[in-house]
N, C-alpha and C positions, 0 to 999 in steps of 0.2 A: 448679664451679670450686673450691670448697673441698676436694672429694675429690681432684681432680687435684693441687691444691697439696700435699696430705698425701702423695701418692705421690712427688712431686718433692722435697719439703722435709720434713726431720725436725727436731723441736724438741728441744732439750736438756732434761735434767731440771730445770735451774734456770730454764728458759724464757727465757733471755737470748740464747742462741745458736741458730743453725740450721745444718743441713747440707743441701747440695744433693745428692740421691741420684744424679742423672744424672752429675754431675762426680766424685763420690766413686767411683761404679762404674768410671769410666775412669781414675781417679787423676790427673786433670789438675791439680787444685788441690793445692797443697802442704799447706795446713792444711785439715783436714776441716770444722771449725766456723768460722762467720763471725758477726759480730754481727747480731742480728735486724734492726736498722735498715739494714744493708747489703744486705739480700735483694733489694730492688727494683733496686739497681745491679748486683748479681751477675747477675740474670736478664736484664739488657740487655747484659751484658758479652760480649766476643768469646770469652772462655774458655768461658763457658756455651753460646754459639751453636755453637762447635766441638764441644762435648760432645754437644749435641742432634743435631747433624749426624752425628757419629760413631755415636751410638746408633742413629739411623734407618738408617745404612748397614749397621750390624751386623745389625739386624733384617731389612733387605732381603736381605742375603746369607744369613742364616739361613733365611728363607722360601724363597729360590731353592734353597737346598741341600735342604730338605725336599721341595720340588716335584721337584727333579732326582732325588732318591732314589726318590720315588713312581714317576715316569716310568720309571726304570731297572728297578725292581721289575716294573712292568707289562711292559716289553719282555722282561725275563728269563722271566717267566711265559709270555708268548706264544711265545718261542723254545723253552722247554721243551715246550710243547704241539705246536709244529710238529715238533720233533725227535722227540717220542714218537709222534706220529701218523704220521710218515714211516717209522719203524722198527718199527711193530708188524706182526708177522707171525702168522698163525694158528698155533695150537699143532699142529693136525693138517691136513695138506694133504688136501683132499677133491677127488676127480676124479669127474666125473659118469660114471655107469655107463650106457652105451648098449647095451641088449641087442642081440645079433646076431639075424639073421633066423632063423625056425624052419626046420627041415629042408624042410618043404613049400614055404615061400616061397623058400628058396634054390633048390630044384629048379625052381620056376616061372620064376625069373630066369635060371637056367642054360639052360633050354629056350627062353626068349624071345630070348636074345642072338643077334644076327645076323639076326633075322627082323623087320625093320621092319613095322609095321602099314601096310598099304595097302588100298586099296579092294578089291583082288582077294583079298587074304588075309582081310580082314575078312568078306567074304561066305562064305568057306569054313569059318568057324567053325560047329559044329553048332547047329542050332536046337533049341529045347525045345518039346515038344508038351504041351499041357495035357490033363488027363484029360477023357474025353468027357463025364463028368458034372460038370465044373468048375462050371458055373453052379448046379447043384443043391447041390453042397457049399458054395459061397459063400453061397448064400441061406440054407441051414440054419445056417451059422456066424454070420451077422449077425442071425438072429432068435432 
């Protein structure tokens, strides 16, 4: 309480008068200094009550302003991010290279066009014959 009183009230050099810092800051009181004995009356007065209320209002407005500025900064940063991320384009446009078919593959597809595979055409494909010594070759390769 003593510390709070020191921030609210200032004592004159001759220690006979006091000044209410709340009222002095708002310049409501015409005379800065009052008699020390009048302090209790002053702290209960309407003038002091209005000064305290005005100081609280100013502090509330200041705090709201600070919060508003912080929110605005956050919104601006978010908008900058959205704007930047939506306009970033790669420096070099890269297209995927899909190699074309080889000459042999293209010939195969050209020869195959218009000839759907059916059972009759499938049986006409040539059959491969295994060498007569296939078993012997296989056995020697595995051992």
